[in-house]
C-alpha positions as a printed Julia matrix, in Angstrom:
44×3 Matrix{Float64}:
 107.84  57.16  128.83
 107.95  57.86  125.11
 110.73  56.32  123.07
 110.88  57.55  119.49
 113.01  55.48  117.15
 113.07  56.44  113.49
 113.67  53.28  111.51
 113.84  54.95  108.1
 113.23  51.64  106.32
 109.7   50.59  107.21
 108.41  51.17  103.68
 111.41  49.71  101.85
 112.36  46.53  103.67
 111.03  43.04  103.05
 111.1   42.15  106.76
 109.06  44.77  108.59
 108.33  42.76  111.71
 111.81  41.43  112.57
 113.44  44.79  113.4
 110.46  45.81  115.52
 110.53  42.53  117.45
 114.26  42.94  118.12
 113.7   46.53  119.27
 110.89  45.46  121.62
 113.07  42.7   123.09
 115.98  45.1   123.58
 113.76  47.72  125.25
 112.24  45.06  127.51
 115.75  44.09  128.59
 116.9   47.67  129.18
 113.73  48.72  131.0
 113.4   45.56  133.11
 115.57  46.94  135.89
 114.63  49.63  138.38
 114.97  53.09  136.88
 116.53  55.88  138.91
 113.73  58.35  139.71
 116.22  61.23  139.45
 116.55  60.5   135.73
 113.12  59.08  134.89
 109.66  60.46  135.6
 106.93  57.83  135.48
 103.7   59.61  134.61
 101.49  56.63  135.44
């Protein structure tokens, strides 16, 4: 699964790591449950 998220601020912000850590935590939460195979193709 590819998830592309344009942040638009990676070169301008003082805190570059914080937003990425919050995004990773949010994606971990969302993707922790079982995904419906009708809507998600796991290529692994």
